[in-house]
The first five atom37 places (N, CA, C, CB, O) and aatype in JSON, in Angstrom:
{
  "aatype": [20, 20, 20, 20, 20, 20, 20, 20, 20, 20, 20, 20, 20, 20, 20, 20, 20, 20, 20, 20, 20, 20, 20, 20, 20, 20, 20, 20, 20, 20, 20, 20, 20, 20, 20, 20, 20, 20, 20, 20, 20, 20, 20, 20, 20, 20, 20, 20, 20, 20, 20, 20, 20, 20, 20, 20, 20, 20, 20, 20, 20, 20, 20, 20, 20, 20, 20, 20, 20, 20, 20, 20, 20, 20, 20, 20, 20, 20, 20, 20, 20, 20, 20, 20, 20],
  "atom_mask": [
    [1, 1, 1, 1, 1],
    [1, 1, 1, 1, 1],
    [1, 1, 1, 1, 1],
    [1, 1, 1, 1, 1],
    [1, 1, 1, 1, 1],
    [1, 1, 1, 1, 1],
    [1, 1, 1, 1, 1],
    [1, 1, 1, 1, 1],
    [1, 1, 1, 1, 1],
    [1, 1, 1, 1, 1],
    [1, 1, 1, 1, 1],
    [1, 1, 1, 1, 1],
    [1, 1, 1, 1, 1],
    [1, 1, 1, 1, 1],
    [1, 1, 1, 1, 1],
    [1, 1, 1, 1, 1],
    [1, 1, 1, 1, 1],
    [1, 1, 1, 1, 1],
    [1, 1, 1, 1, 1],
    [1, 1, 1, 1, 1],
    [1, 1, 1, 1, 1],
    [1, 1, 1, 1, 1],
    [1, 1, 1, 1, 1],
    [1, 1, 1, 1, 1],
    [1, 1, 1, 1, 1],
    [1, 1, 1, 1, 1],
    [1, 1, 1, 1, 1],
    [1, 1, 1, 1, 1],
    [1, 1, 1, 1, 1],
    [1, 1, 1, 1, 1],
    [1, 1, 1, 1, 1],
    [1, 1, 1, 1, 1],
    [1, 1, 1, 1, 1],
    [1, 1, 1, 1, 1],
    [1, 1, 1, 1, 1],
    [1, 1, 1, 1, 1],
    [1, 1, 1, 1, 1],
    [1, 1, 1, 1, 1],
    [1, 1, 1, 1, 1],
    [1, 1, 1, 1, 1],
    [1, 1, 1, 1, 1],
    [1, 1, 1, 1, 1],
    [1, 1, 1, 1, 1],
    [1, 1, 1, 1, 1],
    [1, 1, 1, 1, 1],
    [1, 1, 1, 1, 1],
    [1, 1, 1, 1, 1],
    [1, 1, 1, 1, 1],
    [1, 1, 1, 1, 1],
    [1, 1, 1, 1, 1],
    [1, 1, 1, 1, 1],
    [1, 1, 1, 1, 1],
    [1, 1, 1, 1, 1],
    [1, 1, 1, 1, 1],
    [1, 1, 1, 1, 1],
    [1, 1, 1, 1, 1],
    [1, 1, 1, 1, 1],
    [1, 1, 1, 1, 1],
    [1, 1, 1, 1, 1],
    [1, 1, 1, 1, 1],
    [1, 1, 1, 1, 1],
    [1, 1, 1, 1, 1],
    [1, 1, 1, 1, 1],
    [1, 1, 1, 1, 1],
    [1, 1, 1, 1, 1],
    [1, 1, 1, 1, 1],
    [1, 1, 1, 1, 1],
    [1, 1, 1, 1, 1],
    [1, 1, 1, 1, 1],
    [1, 1, 1, 1, 1],
    [1, 1, 1, 1, 1],
    [1, 1, 1, 1, 1],
    [1, 1, 1, 1, 1],
    [1, 1, 1, 1, 1],
    [1, 1, 1, 1, 1],
    [1, 1, 1, 1, 1],
    [1, 1, 1, 1, 1],
    [1, 1, 1, 1, 1],
    [1, 1, 1, 1, 1],
    [1, 1, 1, 1, 1],
    [1, 1, 1, 1, 1],
    [1, 1, 1, 1, 1],
    [1, 1, 1, 1, 1],
    [1, 1, 1, 1, 1],
    [1, 1, 1, 1, 1]
  ],
  "atom_positions": [
    [[46.52, 123.11, 39.66], [46.27, 124.53, 40.07], [47.4, 124.73, 41.25], [44.58, 124.78, 40.64], [47.78, 123.98, 42.14]],
    [[47.74, 125.97, 40.91], [48.96, 126.48, 41.77], [48.54, 127.09, 43.01], [49.8, 127.53, 41.03], [48.01, 128.2, 42.99]],
    [[48.75, 126.39, 44.2], [48.19, 126.78, 45.41], [48.5, 128.29, 45.71], [48.7, 125.88, 46.5], [47.56, 129.03, 45.99]],
    [[49.73, 128.74, 45.65], [50.2, 130.08, 46.2], [49.52, 131.22, 45.14], [52.03, 130.14, 46.24], [49.07, 132.27, 45.6]],
    [[49.48, 130.98, 43.88], [48.91, 131.84, 43.07], [47.52, 131.89, 43.24], [49.22, 131.58, 41.84], [47.05, 133.03, 43.21]],
    [[46.71, 130.91, 43.42], [45.25, 130.81, 43.53], [44.96, 131.5, 45.04], [44.71, 129.13, 43.39], [44.01, 132.28, 45.11]],
    [[45.62, 131.29, 46.03], [45.71, 132.08, 47.3], [45.65, 133.61, 47.03], [47.06, 131.74, 48.07], [44.76, 134.39, 47.34]],
    [[46.94, 133.87, 46.29], [47.0, 135.34, 46.09], [45.76, 136.05, 45.34], [48.25, 135.62, 45.29], [45.34, 137.17, 45.61]],
    [[45.28, 135.19, 44.37], [44.07, 135.74, 43.62], [42.86, 135.96, 44.43], [43.69, 134.82, 42.53], [42.17, 136.99, 44.4]],
    [[42.65, 134.85, 45.19], [41.38, 134.99, 46.04], [41.52, 136.08, 47.13], [41.05, 133.59, 46.75], [40.63, 136.9, 47.38]],
    [[42.75, 136.02, 47.78], [42.97, 136.93, 48.71], [42.91, 138.6, 48.27], [44.27, 136.53, 49.22], [42.49, 139.52, 48.97]],
    [[43.42, 138.66, 47.01], [43.44, 139.98, 46.38], [42.01, 140.4, 46.09], [44.3, 139.98, 45.08], [41.69, 141.58, 46.2]],
    [[41.21, 139.54, 45.74], [39.8, 139.73, 45.24], [38.89, 140.24, 46.61], [39.19, 138.19, 44.54], [38.12, 141.19, 46.63]],
    [[39.19, 139.38, 47.67], [38.5, 139.66, 49.02], [38.98, 141.0, 49.43], [38.84, 138.56, 50.18], [38.14, 141.79, 49.87]],
    [[40.3, 141.38, 49.33], [40.79, 142.47, 49.69], [40.28, 143.82, 49.09], [42.02, 142.3, 49.5], [40.13, 144.89, 49.69]],
    [[40.04, 143.54, 47.75], [39.53, 144.56, 46.88], [38.08, 144.9, 47.35], [39.57, 144.08, 45.37], [37.72, 146.04, 47.64]],
    [[37.31, 143.84, 47.4], [35.88, 144.09, 47.82], [35.89, 144.85, 49.11], [35.07, 142.74, 47.99], [35.16, 145.83, 49.22]],
    [[36.64, 144.46, 50.05], [36.73, 145.23, 51.33], [37.25, 146.5, 51.38], [37.43, 144.59, 52.2], [36.87, 147.29, 52.24]],
    [[38.18, 146.83, 50.43], [38.78, 147.99, 50.29], [37.72, 149.08, 49.62], [40.05, 147.74, 49.48], [37.78, 150.28, 49.88]],
    [[36.75, 148.48, 48.71], [35.84, 149.23, 48.15], [34.8, 149.62, 49.23], [35.27, 148.52, 47.0], [34.31, 150.75, 49.29]],
    [[34.52, 148.61, 50.07], [33.54, 148.89, 51.42], [34.17, 150.04, 52.2], [33.42, 147.48, 52.52], [33.54, 151.08, 52.39]],
    [[35.39, 149.85, 52.65], [36.1, 150.97, 53.37], [36.03, 152.41, 52.77], [37.53, 150.6, 53.46], [35.93, 153.44, 53.44]],
    [[36.1, 152.32, 51.34], [35.99, 153.51, 50.67], [34.56, 154.27, 50.74], [36.34, 153.21, 49.31], [34.45, 155.49, 50.85]],
    [[33.57, 153.42, 50.68], [32.17, 153.75, 50.72], [31.98, 154.24, 52.15], [31.21, 152.5, 50.34], [31.18, 155.17, 52.27]],
    [[32.56, 153.79, 53.23], [32.38, 154.21, 54.54], [33.07, 155.54, 54.5], [32.93, 153.21, 55.6], [32.45, 156.55, 54.84]],
    [[34.17, 155.58, 54.16], [34.96, 157.02, 54.19], [34.16, 158.16, 53.64], [36.31, 156.99, 53.32], [34.06, 159.25, 54.2]],
    [[33.54, 157.78, 52.38], [32.77, 158.75, 51.62], [31.37, 159.09, 52.35], [32.52, 158.17, 50.17], [30.66, 160.04, 52.03]],
    [[31.11, 158.25, 53.27], [29.72, 158.52, 53.97], [28.56, 158.02, 53.1], [29.49, 160.11, 54.26], [27.44, 158.52, 53.22]],
    [[28.84, 156.95, 52.15], [27.66, 156.57, 51.4], [27.41, 155.04, 51.68], [27.86, 156.88, 49.83], [26.47, 154.44, 51.16]],
    [[28.31, 154.45, 52.53], [27.94, 153.03, 52.93], [26.53, 152.85, 53.44], [28.87, 152.54, 54.0], [25.75, 152.02, 52.97]],
    [[26.29, 153.58, 54.3], [24.76, 153.51, 54.89], [23.59, 153.22, 53.87], [24.37, 154.94, 55.57], [22.87, 152.23, 53.83]],
    [[23.59, 154.3, 53.07], [22.62, 154.19, 51.84], [22.79, 152.94, 50.94], [22.8, 155.43, 50.92], [21.86, 152.47, 50.28]],
    [[24.14, 152.41, 50.95], [24.18, 151.25, 50.08], [23.6, 149.91, 50.77], [25.65, 151.04, 49.64], [23.01, 149.0, 50.18]],
    [[23.88, 149.99, 52.06], [23.44, 148.88, 52.94], [22.05, 148.95, 53.09], [24.08, 148.89, 54.29], [21.41, 147.9, 53.12]],
    [[21.42, 150.12, 53.2], [19.99, 150.22, 53.32], [19.42, 149.76, 51.94], [19.54, 151.71, 53.72], [18.47, 148.97, 52.0]],
    [[19.81, 150.1, 50.84], [19.42, 149.51, 49.58], [19.57, 148.11, 49.31], [20.07, 150.1, 48.63], [18.71, 147.47, 48.72]],
    [[20.73, 147.59, 49.78], [20.9, 146.03, 49.63], [19.77, 145.25, 50.43], [22.39, 145.54, 50.21], [19.21, 144.26, 49.98]],
    [[19.51, 145.8, 51.63], [18.36, 145.12, 52.51], [17.08, 145.38, 51.85], [18.26, 145.67, 54.04], [16.23, 144.49, 51.87]],
    [[16.85, 146.45, 51.29], [15.49, 146.89, 50.67], [15.34, 145.9, 49.38], [15.49, 148.63, 50.19], [14.25, 145.37, 49.17]],
    [[16.28, 145.7, 48.65], [15.93, 144.93, 47.5], [15.77, 143.44, 47.82], [16.97, 145.12, 46.45], [15.25, 142.69, 46.99]],
    [[16.23, 142.98, 49.04], [15.91, 141.69, 49.48], [14.74, 141.57, 50.41], [17.02, 141.14, 50.08], [14.6, 140.57, 51.1]],
    [[13.8, 142.69, 50.44], [12.68, 142.69, 51.21], [12.98, 142.44, 52.72], [11.76, 141.69, 50.67], [12.38, 141.63, 53.42]],
    [[14.01, 143.25, 53.12], [14.22, 143.11, 54.41], [14.49, 144.54, 55.25], [15.32, 142.15, 54.49], [14.82, 145.52, 54.58]],
    [[14.39, 144.64, 56.44], [14.54, 145.89, 57.18], [16.07, 145.83, 57.59], [13.47, 146.02, 58.49], [16.58, 144.77, 57.93]],
    [[16.73, 146.98, 57.55], [18.12, 146.95, 57.95], [18.23, 147.24, 59.46], [18.95, 147.97, 57.12], [17.84, 148.33, 59.88]],
    [[18.76, 146.26, 60.34], [18.91, 146.45, 61.66], [20.33, 147.09, 62.05], [18.67, 145.14, 62.3], [20.58, 147.27, 63.24]],
    [[21.16, 147.39, 61.18], [22.56, 147.82, 61.11], [22.75, 149.17, 60.97], [23.22, 147.23, 60.1], [21.94, 149.72, 60.22]],
    [[23.64, 149.89, 61.51], [24.01, 151.16, 61.16], [25.64, 151.27, 60.92], [23.49, 152.11, 62.28], [26.4, 150.6, 61.62]],
    [[26.05, 152.02, 60.05], [27.63, 152.08, 59.76], [28.1, 152.99, 60.65], [28.1, 152.52, 58.3], [27.49, 154.03, 60.89]],
    [[29.35, 152.61, 61.27], [30.1, 153.51, 62.21], [30.85, 154.46, 61.45], [31.05, 152.77, 63.13], [30.98, 154.19, 60.25]],
    [[31.36, 155.47, 61.87], [32.19, 156.42, 61.21], [33.67, 155.83, 60.78], [32.32, 157.63, 62.18], [34.22, 154.91, 61.39]],
    [[34.1, 156.34, 59.92], [35.4, 155.71, 59.3], [36.47, 155.74, 60.38], [35.94, 156.54, 57.95], [36.64, 156.66, 61.18]],
    [[37.18, 154.61, 60.3], [38.34, 154.72, 61.19], [39.51, 154.01, 60.53], [38.04, 154.12, 62.6], [39.34, 152.8, 60.43]],
    [[40.59, 154.45, 60.09], [41.68, 153.96, 59.21], [42.18, 152.83, 59.82], [42.77, 154.94, 58.97], [42.33, 151.88, 59.05]],
    [[42.5, 152.65, 61.02], [43.0, 151.48, 61.69], [42.2, 150.17, 61.5], [43.07, 151.78, 63.11], [42.67, 149.06, 61.21]],
    [[40.93, 150.5, 61.7], [39.76, 149.41, 61.58], [39.76, 148.98, 60.0], [38.13, 150.1, 62.07], [39.73, 147.79, 59.68]],
    [[39.79, 149.92, 59.16], [39.63, 149.65, 57.77], [40.87, 148.75, 57.24], [39.52, 151.05, 56.98], [40.72, 147.77, 56.51]],
    [[42.1, 149.24, 57.72], [43.45, 148.6, 57.31], [43.33, 147.17, 57.85], [44.84, 149.4, 57.95], [43.63, 146.21, 57.14]],
    [[42.89, 147.0, 59.11], [42.81, 145.52, 59.73], [41.69, 144.73, 58.93], [42.39, 145.55, 61.44], [41.83, 143.54, 58.65]],
    [[40.56, 145.48, 58.59], [39.71, 144.56, 57.6], [40.17, 144.27, 56.27], [38.44, 145.13, 57.36], [39.86, 143.2, 55.75]],
    [[40.85, 145.07, 55.68], [41.46, 144.61, 54.47], [42.43, 143.63, 54.55], [42.0, 145.59, 53.83], [42.36, 142.61, 53.87]],
    [[43.6, 143.92, 55.55], [44.38, 142.83, 55.67], [43.92, 141.5, 56.24], [45.34, 143.23, 56.33], [44.51, 140.47, 55.9]],
    [[43.02, 141.46, 56.99], [42.51, 140.17, 57.56], [41.66, 139.5, 56.34], [41.53, 140.45, 58.97], [41.7, 138.27, 56.2]],
    [[41.01, 140.22, 55.58], [40.13, 139.48, 54.59], [41.22, 138.92, 53.57], [38.92, 140.52, 53.82], [40.94, 137.91, 52.94]],
    [[42.39, 139.52, 53.39], [43.11, 139.01, 52.48], [43.85, 137.85, 52.83], [43.84, 139.88, 52.04], [44.11, 136.95, 52.03]],
    [[44.21, 137.85, 54.09], [44.72, 136.68, 54.62], [43.86, 135.46, 54.68], [45.14, 136.97, 55.85], [44.27, 134.34, 54.4]],
    [[42.64, 135.74, 55.06], [41.47, 134.68, 55.05], [41.34, 134.27, 53.65], [40.01, 135.25, 55.6], [41.39, 133.07, 53.37]],
    [[41.16, 135.31, 52.6], [41.06, 134.67, 51.1], [42.14, 133.9, 50.73], [40.95, 135.7, 50.01], [41.96, 132.88, 50.06]],
    [[43.28, 134.28, 51.08], [44.59, 133.46, 50.77], [44.42, 132.16, 51.14], [45.83, 133.94, 51.46], [44.52, 131.25, 50.31]],
    [[44.16, 131.94, 52.39], [44.09, 130.61, 53.11], [42.95, 129.89, 52.39], [43.8, 130.76, 54.76], [43.15, 128.69, 52.19]],
    [[41.75, 130.41, 51.95], [40.6, 129.73, 51.19], [41.18, 129.29, 49.86], [39.3, 130.74, 50.93], [41.06, 128.16, 49.4]],
    [[41.83, 130.27, 49.31], [42.42, 130.0, 47.94], [43.29, 128.95, 47.89], [43.12, 131.09, 47.42], [43.35, 128.22, 46.91]],
    [[44.07, 128.78, 49.02], [45.15, 127.56, 48.94], [44.41, 126.31, 49.31], [46.49, 127.75, 50.02], [44.78, 125.23, 48.85]],
    [[43.28, 126.4, 50.18], [42.64, 125.08, 50.48], [41.97, 124.7, 49.26], [41.63, 125.11, 51.69], [42.02, 123.52, 48.91]],
    [[41.34, 125.59, 48.56], [40.67, 125.19, 47.39], [41.53, 124.67, 46.36], [39.92, 126.23, 46.87], [41.15, 123.68, 45.74]],
    [[42.77, 125.25, 46.05], [43.57, 124.69, 45.05], [43.94, 123.28, 45.36], [44.75, 125.48, 44.86], [44.0, 122.39, 44.52]],
    [[44.18, 123.14, 46.73], [44.9, 121.81, 47.33], [43.79, 120.8, 47.04], [45.33, 121.86, 49.11], [44.06, 119.74, 46.47]],
    [[42.39, 121.14, 47.46], [41.36, 120.11, 47.07], [41.2, 119.78, 45.5], [40.0, 120.6, 47.61], [41.16, 118.65, 45.02]],
    [[41.12, 120.84, 44.91], [41.15, 120.88, 43.45], [42.25, 119.85, 42.79], [41.47, 122.38, 43.01], [41.98, 119.11, 41.85]],
    [[43.45, 119.9, 43.41], [44.41, 119.11, 42.77], [44.32, 117.76, 43.15], [45.66, 119.56, 43.0], [44.72, 116.9, 42.36]],
    [[43.83, 117.44, 44.34], [43.43, 116.08, 44.78], [42.34, 115.42, 44.11], [43.08, 116.1, 46.1], [42.34, 114.22, 43.85]],
    [[41.31, 116.32, 43.79], [40.22, 115.75, 43.13], [40.32, 115.47, 41.66], [39.16, 116.55, 43.34], [39.89, 114.45, 41.13]],
    [[40.95, 116.51, 41.0], [41.2, 116.57, 39.46], [42.38, 115.95, 39.32], [41.26, 117.98, 38.78], [43.35, 116.49, 39.85]],
    [[42.55, 114.72, 38.59], [43.75, 114.31, 38.33], [43.98, 114.45, 36.79], [43.92, 112.96, 38.85], [43.07, 114.27, 35.98]],
    [[45.17, 114.76, 36.47], [45.63, 115.08, 35.14], [45.79, 113.68, 34.44], [47.02, 115.97, 35.16], [46.18, 113.61, 33.27]]
  ]
}
């Protein structure tokens, strides 16, 4: 398994999920979504969504990409060591 490509794939997926979240915040529908997620898990939602902030959203997406990239690289490295051809 190629470490760099796996890192890019996992990082891109993590960034995509958080980009969708940032869009939901921007559209002012994130609170309703969060309330619904808690409700279907039979939980009360103790959190509230803050107003959209572009700098925070870009930081969120960038940070999750970097973390996802690192997780993907670690996963591929472990996979390559465990699964011998």
